[in-house]
HTML snippet that shows the backbone in 3Dmol.js (N, CA, C, O; Angstrom):
<script src="https://3Dmol.org/build/3Dmol-min.js"></script>
<div id="view" style="width:600px;height:400px;position:relative"></div>
<script>
const pdb = `
ATOM      1  N   MET A   1       0.801  -1.206   0.013  1.00  0.00           N
ATOM      2  CA  MET A   1       0.031  -0.003  -0.027  1.00  0.00           C
ATOM      3  C   MET A   1       0.919   1.242   0.035  1.00  0.00           C
ATOM      4  O   MET A   1       0.387   2.029  -0.748  1.00  0.00           O
ATOM      5  N   GLY A   2       1.747   1.688   0.441  1.00  0.00           N
ATOM      6  CA  GLY A   2       2.655   2.930   0.370  1.00  0.00           C
ATOM      7  C   GLY A   2       1.984   4.135   0.235  1.00  0.00           C
ATOM      8  O   GLY A   2       0.758   4.248   0.273  1.00  0.00           O
ATOM      9  N   SER A   3       2.856   5.126   0.061  1.00  0.00           N
ATOM     10  CA  SER A   3       2.197   6.518   0.078  1.00  0.00           C
ATOM     11  C   SER A   3       1.643   6.798  -1.419  1.00  0.00           C
ATOM     12  O   SER A   3       1.903   6.028  -2.344  1.00  0.00           O
ATOM     13  N   PHE A   4       0.957   7.817  -1.560  1.00  0.00           N
ATOM     14  CA  PHE A   4       0.452   8.274  -2.810  1.00  0.00           C
ATOM     15  C   PHE A   4       1.420   8.905  -3.659  1.00  0.00           C
ATOM     16  O   PHE A   4       2.291   9.621  -3.164  1.00  0.00           O
ATOM     17  N   SER A   5       1.342   8.694  -4.949  1.00  0.00           N
ATOM     18  CA  SER A   5       2.314   9.330  -5.835  1.00  0.00           C
ATOM     19  C   SER A   5       1.695  10.677  -6.398  1.00  0.00           C
ATOM     20  O   SER A   5       0.519  10.988  -6.210  1.00  0.00           O
ATOM     21  N   LEU A   6       2.471  11.330  -7.004  1.00  0.00           N
ATOM     22  CA  LEU A   6       1.907  12.640  -7.636  1.00  0.00           C
ATOM     23  C   LEU A   6       0.731  12.455  -8.453  1.00  0.00           C
ATOM     24  O   LEU A   6      -0.220  13.233  -8.378  1.00  0.00           O
ATOM     25  N   MET A   7       0.751  11.404  -9.273  1.00  0.00           N
ATOM     26  CA  MET A   7      -0.351  11.091 -10.252  1.00  0.00           C
ATOM     27  C   MET A   7      -1.673  10.821  -9.441  1.00  0.00           C
ATOM     28  O   MET A   7      -2.739  11.223  -9.908  1.00  0.00           O
ATOM     29  N   HIS A   8      -1.635  10.179  -8.288  1.00  0.00           N
ATOM     30  CA  HIS A   8      -2.766   9.877  -7.515  1.00  0.00           C
ATOM     31  C   HIS A   8      -3.359  11.295  -7.102  1.00  0.00           C
ATOM     32  O   HIS A   8      -4.554  11.493  -7.325  1.00  0.00           O
ATOM     33  N   TRP A   9      -2.638  12.228  -6.551  1.00  0.00           N
ATOM     34  CA  TRP A   9      -3.018  13.413  -6.129  1.00  0.00           C
ATOM     35  C   TRP A   9      -3.650  14.199  -7.225  1.00  0.00           C
ATOM     36  O   TRP A   9      -4.654  14.874  -6.997  1.00  0.00           O
ATOM     37  N   VAL A  10      -3.102  14.138  -8.410  1.00  0.00           N
ATOM     38  CA  VAL A  10      -3.760  14.785  -9.634  1.00  0.00           C
ATOM     39  C   VAL A  10      -5.000  14.351  -9.932  1.00  0.00           C
ATOM     40  O   VAL A  10      -5.885  15.176 -10.158  1.00  0.00           O
ATOM     41  N   VAL A  11      -5.246  13.006  -9.978  1.00  0.00           N
ATOM     42  CA  VAL A  11      -6.456  12.362 -10.126  1.00  0.00           C
ATOM     43  C   VAL A  11      -7.599  12.692  -9.091  1.00  0.00           C
ATOM     44  O   VAL A  11      -8.770  12.898  -9.408  1.00  0.00           O
ATOM     45  N   VAL A  12      -7.076  12.713  -7.758  1.00  0.00           N
ATOM     46  CA  VAL A  12      -7.971  13.160  -6.641  1.00  0.00           C
ATOM     47  C   VAL A  12      -8.430  14.647  -6.858  1.00  0.00           C
ATOM     48  O   VAL A  12      -9.608  14.994  -6.764  1.00  0.00           O
ATOM     49  N   LEU A  13      -7.424  15.465  -7.147  1.00  0.00           N
ATOM     50  CA  LEU A  13      -7.820  16.987  -7.385  1.00  0.00           C
ATOM     51  C   LEU A  13      -8.791  17.148  -8.599  1.00  0.00           C
ATOM     52  O   LEU A  13      -9.687  17.990  -8.627  1.00  0.00           O
ATOM     53  N   ALA A  14      -8.510  16.209  -9.654  1.00  0.00           N
ATOM     54  CA  ALA A  14      -9.409  16.377 -10.769  1.00  0.00           C
ATOM     55  C   ALA A  14     -10.865  15.922 -10.340  1.00  0.00           C
ATOM     56  O   ALA A  14     -11.828  16.569 -10.753  1.00  0.00           O
ATOM     57  N   ILE A  15     -11.021  14.975  -9.634  1.00  0.00           N
ATOM     58  CA  ILE A  15     -12.398  14.510  -9.157  1.00  0.00           C
ATOM     59  C   ILE A  15     -12.938  15.490  -8.368  1.00  0.00           C
ATOM     60  O   ILE A  15     -14.117  15.773  -8.580  1.00  0.00           O
ATOM     61  N   VAL A  16     -12.250  16.164  -7.370  1.00  0.00           N
ATOM     62  CA  VAL A  16     -12.854  17.115  -6.454  1.00  0.00           C
ATOM     63  C   VAL A  16     -13.220  18.263  -7.361  1.00  0.00           C
ATOM     64  O   VAL A  16     -14.324  18.725  -7.072  1.00  0.00           O
ATOM     65  N   VAL A  17     -12.662  18.817  -8.301  1.00  0.00           N
ATOM     66  CA  VAL A  17     -12.856  19.946  -9.043  1.00  0.00           C
ATOM     67  C   VAL A  17     -14.208  19.607  -9.926  1.00  0.00           C
ATOM     68  O   VAL A  17     -15.090  20.451 -10.087  1.00  0.00           O
ATOM     69  N   LEU A  18     -14.274  18.277 -10.480  1.00  0.00           N
ATOM     70  CA  LEU A  18     -15.431  17.952 -11.125  1.00  0.00           C
ATOM     71  C   LEU A  18     -16.737  17.853 -10.218  1.00  0.00           C
ATOM     72  O   LEU A  18     -17.872  18.131 -10.608  1.00  0.00           O
ATOM     73  N   LEU A  19     -16.424  17.454  -9.066  1.00  0.00           N
ATOM     74  CA  LEU A  19     -17.654  17.203  -8.171  1.00  0.00           C
ATOM     75  C   LEU A  19     -18.131  18.527  -7.548  1.00  0.00           C
ATOM     76  O   LEU A  19     -19.338  18.674  -7.355  1.00  0.00           O
ATOM     77  N   PHE A  20     -17.271  19.488  -7.226  1.00  0.00           N
ATOM     78  CA  PHE A  20     -17.555  20.723  -6.426  1.00  0.00           C
ATOM     79  C   PHE A  20     -17.608  21.891  -7.608  1.00  0.00           C
ATOM     80  O   PHE A  20     -18.325  22.878  -7.443  1.00  0.00           O
ATOM     81  N   GLY A  21     -16.968  21.756  -8.566  1.00  0.00           N
ATOM     82  CA  GLY A  21     -16.893  22.935  -9.536  1.00  0.00           C
ATOM     83  C   GLY A  21     -15.790  23.822  -8.996  1.00  0.00           C
ATOM     84  O   GLY A  21     -15.546  23.858  -7.789  1.00  0.00           O
ATOM     85  N   ALA A  22     -15.092  24.570  -9.929  1.00  0.00           N
ATOM     86  CA  ALA A  22     -14.034  25.499  -9.558  1.00  0.00           C
ATOM     87  C   ALA A  22     -14.527  26.687  -8.824  1.00  0.00           C
ATOM     88  O   ALA A  22     -13.724  27.242  -8.074  1.00  0.00           O
ATOM     89  N   GLY A  23     -15.676  27.139  -8.923  1.00  0.00           N
ATOM     90  CA  GLY A  23     -16.303  28.259  -8.278  1.00  0.00           C
ATOM     91  C   GLY A  23     -16.643  28.030  -6.753  1.00  0.00           C
ATOM     92  O   GLY A  23     -16.581  28.909  -5.894  1.00  0.00           O
ATOM     93  N   LYS A  24     -17.012  26.713  -6.545  1.00  0.00           N
ATOM     94  CA  LYS A  24     -17.485  26.454  -5.133  1.00  0.00           C
ATOM     95  C   LYS A  24     -16.299  26.164  -4.108  1.00  0.00           C
ATOM     96  O   LYS A  24     -16.454  26.228  -2.889  1.00  0.00           O
ATOM     97  N   ILE A  25     -15.150  25.853  -4.707  1.00  0.00           N
ATOM     98  CA  ILE A  25     -13.943  25.575  -3.830  1.00  0.00           C
ATOM     99  C   ILE A  25     -13.498  26.701  -2.990  1.00  0.00           C
ATOM    100  O   ILE A  25     -13.284  26.483  -1.798  1.00  0.00           O
ATOM    101  N   PRO A  26     -13.320  27.985  -3.522  1.00  0.00           N
ATOM    102  CA  PRO A  26     -13.004  29.137  -2.810  1.00  0.00           C
ATOM    103  C   PRO A  26     -14.007  29.424  -1.665  1.00  0.00           C
ATOM    104  O   PRO A  26     -13.640  29.766  -0.541  1.00  0.00           O
ATOM    105  N   ARG A  27     -15.269  29.265  -2.024  1.00  0.00           N
ATOM    106  CA  ARG A  27     -16.391  29.673  -1.092  1.00  0.00           C
ATOM    107  C   ARG A  27     -16.360  28.640   0.155  1.00  0.00           C
ATOM    108  O   ARG A  27     -16.567  28.949   1.329  1.00  0.00           O
ATOM    109  N   LEU A  28     -16.050  27.309  -0.355  1.00  0.00           N
ATOM    110  CA  LEU A  28     -16.084  26.252   0.741  1.00  0.00           C
ATOM    111  C   LEU A  28     -14.805  26.535   1.689  1.00  0.00           C
ATOM    112  O   LEU A  28     -14.932  26.421   2.908  1.00  0.00           O
ATOM    113  N   MET A  29     -13.644  26.885   1.146  1.00  0.00           N
ATOM    114  CA  MET A  29     -12.568  27.123   1.948  1.00  0.00           C
ATOM    115  C   MET A  29     -12.885  28.455   2.901  1.00  0.00           C
ATOM    116  O   MET A  29     -12.415  28.579   4.032  1.00  0.00           O
ATOM    117  N   GLY A  30     -13.631  29.289   2.354  1.00  0.00           N
ATOM    118  CA  GLY A  30     -13.926  30.608   3.164  1.00  0.00           C
ATOM    119  C   GLY A  30     -14.921  30.245   4.303  1.00  0.00           C
ATOM    120  O   GLY A  30     -14.787  30.742   5.421  1.00  0.00           O
ATOM    121  N   ASP A  31     -15.900  29.389   4.011  1.00  0.00           N
ATOM    122  CA  ASP A  31     -16.770  28.790   5.063  1.00  0.00           C
ATOM    123  C   ASP A  31     -15.930  28.130   6.172  1.00  0.00           C
ATOM    124  O   ASP A  31     -16.116  28.400   7.358  1.00  0.00           O
ATOM    125  N   LEU A  32     -14.976  27.237   5.736  1.00  0.00           N
ATOM    126  CA  LEU A  32     -14.086  26.599   6.644  1.00  0.00           C
ATOM    127  C   LEU A  32     -13.402  27.504   7.573  1.00  0.00           C
ATOM    128  O   LEU A  32     -13.486  27.363   8.793  1.00  0.00           O
ATOM    129  N   ALA A  33     -12.701  28.465   6.984  1.00  0.00           N
ATOM    130  CA  ALA A  33     -12.147  29.603   7.590  1.00  0.00           C
ATOM    131  C   ALA A  33     -12.951  30.251   8.748  1.00  0.00           C
ATOM    132  O   ALA A  33     -12.635  30.337   9.935  1.00  0.00           O
ATOM    133  N   SER A  34     -14.035  30.674   8.129  1.00  0.00           N
ATOM    134  CA  SER A  34     -14.977  31.414   9.210  1.00  0.00           C
ATOM    135  C   SER A  34     -15.528  30.435  10.255  1.00  0.00           C
ATOM    136  O   SER A  34     -15.910  30.871  11.341  1.00  0.00           O
ATOM    137  N   GLY A  35     -15.584  29.108   9.961  1.00  0.00           N
ATOM    138  CA  GLY A  35     -15.975  28.210  11.067  1.00  0.00           C
ATOM    139  C   GLY A  35     -14.859  28.101  11.954  1.00  0.00           C
ATOM    140  O   GLY A  35     -15.118  28.143  13.157  1.00  0.00           O
ATOM    141  N   ILE A  36     -13.690  27.972  11.606  1.00  0.00           N
ATOM    142  CA  ILE A  36     -12.408  27.944  12.539  1.00  0.00           C
ATOM    143  C   ILE A  36     -12.407  29.242  13.386  1.00  0.00           C
ATOM    144  O   ILE A  36     -12.255  29.158  14.605  1.00  0.00           O
ATOM    145  N   THR A  37     -12.565  30.385  12.803  1.00  0.00           N
ATOM    146  CA  THR A  37     -12.610  31.600  13.558  1.00  0.00           C
ATOM    147  C   THR A  37     -13.792  31.697  14.572  1.00  0.00           C
ATOM    148  O   THR A  37     -13.656  32.293  15.640  1.00  0.00           O
ATOM    149  N   ALA A  38     -14.831  31.155  14.241  1.00  0.00           N
ATOM    150  CA  ALA A  38     -15.921  31.155  15.282  1.00  0.00           C
ATOM    151  C   ALA A  38     -15.677  30.152  16.324  1.00  0.00           C
ATOM    152  O   ALA A  38     -16.150  30.357  17.442  1.00  0.00           O
ATOM    153  N   PHE A  39     -14.989  29.085  16.091  1.00  0.00           N
ATOM    154  CA  PHE A  39     -14.665  28.038  17.086  1.00  0.00           C
ATOM    155  C   PHE A  39     -13.672  28.701  17.973  1.00  0.00           C
ATOM    156  O   PHE A  39     -13.851  28.588  19.185  1.00  0.00           O
ATOM    157  N   ARG A  40     -12.651  29.374  17.539  1.00  0.00           N
ATOM    158  CA  ARG A  40     -11.622  30.000  18.498  1.00  0.00           C
ATOM    159  C   ARG A  40     -12.322  31.112  19.117  1.00  0.00           C
ATOM    160  O   ARG A  40     -11.995  31.301  20.289  1.00  0.00           O
ATOM    161  N   LYS A  41     -13.163  31.867  18.661  1.00  0.00           N
ATOM    162  CA  LYS A  41     -13.864  32.909  19.425  1.00  0.00           C
ATOM    163  C   LYS A  41     -14.765  32.307  20.574  1.00  0.00           C
ATOM    164  O   LYS A  41     -14.838  32.808  21.696  1.00  0.00           O
ATOM    165  N   GLY A  42     -15.423  31.208  20.177  1.00  0.00           N
ATOM    166  CA  GLY A  42     -16.272  30.524  21.247  1.00  0.00           C
ATOM    167  C   GLY A  42     -15.402  29.805  22.323  1.00  0.00           C
ATOM    168  O   GLY A  42     -15.838  29.583  23.453  1.00  0.00           O
ATOM    169  N   MET A  43     -14.174  29.459  21.923  1.00  0.00           N
ATOM    170  CA  MET A  43     -13.260  28.943  23.072  1.00  0.00           C
ATOM    171  C   MET A  43     -12.891  29.994  24.046  1.00  0.00           C
ATOM    172  O   MET A  43     -12.670  29.683  25.217  1.00  0.00           O
ATOM    173  N   LYS A  44     -12.807  31.291  23.615  1.00  0.00           N
ATOM    174  CA  LYS A  44     -12.451  32.398  24.418  1.00  0.00           C
ATOM    175  C   LYS A  44     -13.636  32.999  25.373  1.00  0.00           C
ATOM    176  O   LYS A  44     -13.394  33.545  26.449  1.00  0.00           O
ATOM    177  N   GLU A  45     -14.907  32.831  24.852  1.00  0.00           N
ATOM    178  CA  GLU A  45     -16.086  33.388  25.479  1.00  0.00           C
ATOM    179  C   GLU A  45     -16.375  32.944  26.728  1.00  0.00           C
ATOM    180  O   GLU A  45     -16.713  33.713  27.628  1.00  0.00           O
ATOM    181  N   PRO A  46     -16.247  31.502  26.893  1.00  0.00           N
ATOM    182  CA  PRO A  46     -16.667  31.075  28.252  1.00  0.00           C
ATOM    183  C   PRO A  46     -15.830  31.544  29.353  1.00  0.00           C
ATOM    184  O   PRO A  46     -16.336  31.589  30.474  1.00  0.00           O
ATOM    185  N   GLU A  47     -14.597  31.905  29.179  1.00  0.00           N
ATOM    186  CA  GLU A  47     -13.899  32.358  30.283  1.00  0.00           C
ATOM    187  C   GLU A  47     -14.412  33.731  30.748  1.00  0.00           C
ATOM    188  O   GLU A  47     -14.425  34.050  31.937  1.00  0.00           O
ATOM    189  N   ALA A  48     -14.835  34.530  29.746  1.00  0.00           N
ATOM    190  CA  ALA A  48     -15.374  35.884  30.099  1.00  0.00           C
ATOM    191  C   ALA A  48     -16.770  35.768  30.775  1.00  0.00           C
ATOM    192  O   ALA A  48     -17.143  36.545  31.654  1.00  0.00           O
ATOM    193  N   ALA A  49     -17.597  34.610  30.237  1.00  0.00           N
ATOM    194  CA  ALA A  49     -18.924  34.437  30.701  1.00  0.00           C
ATOM    195  C   ALA A  49     -18.865  34.041  32.208  1.00  0.00           C
ATOM    196  O   ALA A  49     -19.729  34.491  32.960  1.00  0.00           O
ATOM    197  N   GLU A  50     -17.903  33.233  32.678  1.00  0.00           N
ATOM    198  CA  GLU A  50     -17.749  32.859  34.002  1.00  0.00           C
ATOM    199  C   GLU A  50     -17.389  33.816  34.864  1.00  0.00           C
ATOM    200  O   GLU A  50     -17.624  33.618  36.056  1.00  0.00           O
ATOM    201  N   ALA A  51     -16.788  34.971  34.475  1.00  0.00           N
ATOM    202  CA  ALA A  51     -16.577  36.149  35.307  1.00  0.00           C
ATOM    203  C   ALA A  51     -17.594  36.893  35.795  1.00  0.00           C
ATOM    204  O   ALA A  51     -17.538  37.506  36.861  1.00  0.00           O
ATOM    205  N   LYS A  52     -18.662  36.864  34.953  1.00  0.00           N
ATOM    206  CA  LYS A  52     -20.045  37.661  35.206  1.00  0.00           C
ATOM    207  C   LYS A  52     -20.855  36.739  35.993  1.00  0.00           C
ATOM    208  O   LYS A  52     -20.827  35.538  35.723  1.00  0.00           O
ATOM    209  N   PRO A  53     -21.589  37.203  36.963  1.00  0.00           N
ATOM    210  CA  PRO A  53     -22.563  36.363  37.678  1.00  0.00           C
ATOM    211  C   PRO A  53     -23.732  36.209  36.813  1.00  0.00           C
ATOM    212  O   PRO A  53     -24.088  37.063  36.001  1.00  0.00           O
ATOM    213  N   ALA A  54     -24.375  34.982  37.032  1.00  0.00           N
ATOM    214  CA  ALA A  54     -25.659  34.636  36.223  1.00  0.00           C
ATOM    215  C   ALA A  54     -26.723  35.299  36.670  1.00  0.00           C
ATOM    216  O   ALA A  54     -26.762  35.455  37.890  1.00  0.00           O
ATOM    217  N   GLU A  55     -27.645  35.760  36.003  1.00  0.00           N
ATOM    218  CA  GLU A  55     -28.944  36.474  36.347  1.00  0.00           C
ATOM    219  C   GLU A  55     -29.892  35.234  36.760  1.00  0.00           C
ATOM    220  O   GLU A  55     -30.110  34.297  35.992  1.00  0.00           O
ATOM    221  N   VAL A  56     -30.396  35.327  37.974  1.00  0.00           N
ATOM    222  CA  VAL A  56     -31.378  34.383  38.438  1.00  0.00           C
ATOM    223  C   VAL A  56     -32.670  34.926  38.171  1.00  0.00           C
ATOM    224  O   VAL A  56     -32.955  36.059  38.561  1.00  0.00           O
ATOM    225  N   GLN A  57     -33.606  34.099  37.437  1.00  0.00           N
ATOM    226  CA  GLN A  57     -34.966  34.453  37.147  1.00  0.00           C
ATOM    227  C   GLN A  57     -35.926  34.001  38.397  1.00  0.00           C
ATOM    228  O   GLN A  57     -35.874  32.877  38.897  1.00  0.00           O
ATOM    229  N   PRO A  58     -36.765  34.990  38.803  1.00  0.00           N
ATOM    230  CA  PRO A  58     -37.648  34.628  39.907  1.00  0.00           C
ATOM    231  C   PRO A  58     -38.582  33.550  39.576  1.00  0.00           C
ATOM    232  O   PRO A  58     -39.065  33.521  38.444  1.00  0.00           O
ATOM    233  N   PRO A  59     -38.892  32.647  40.459  1.00  0.00           N
ATOM    234  CA  PRO A  59     -39.883  31.425  39.995  1.00  0.00           C
ATOM    235  C   PRO A  59     -41.333  32.174  39.680  1.00  0.00           C
ATOM    236  O   PRO A  59     -41.742  33.141  40.322  1.00  0.00           O
ATOM    237  N   LYS A  60     -41.951  31.625  38.706  1.00  0.00           N
ATOM    238  CA  LYS A  60     -43.335  32.095  38.534  1.00  0.00           C
ATOM    239  C   LYS A  60     -44.348  31.371  39.449  1.00  0.00           C
ATOM    240  O   LYS A  60     -44.204  30.180  39.728  1.00  0.00           O
ATOM    241  N   ALA A  61     -45.320  32.077  39.885  1.00  0.00           N
ATOM    242  CA  ALA A  61     -46.303  31.489  40.773  1.00  0.00           C
ATOM    243  C   ALA A  61     -47.459  31.251  40.102  1.00  0.00           C
ATOM    244  O   ALA A  61     -48.420  30.751  40.686  1.00  0.00           O
TER     245      ALA A  61
END
`;
const viewer = $3Dmol.createViewer("view");
viewer.addModel(pdb, "pdb");
viewer.setStyle({}, {cartoon: {color: "spectrum"}});
viewer.zoomTo();
viewer.render();
</script>
């Protein structure tokens, strides 16, 4: 089984371009980048949220 050669990667790239189209790939990468950015932002927010006391809702009678 060994590693993939250059020809294997060219075939895989050609299949990806045929499936997704050349125009969708940059948009897909942009969505991936914004998802990573949102994940990193979400990882930082819980620390700030723990510093603030939570508001307690009064029970409804």
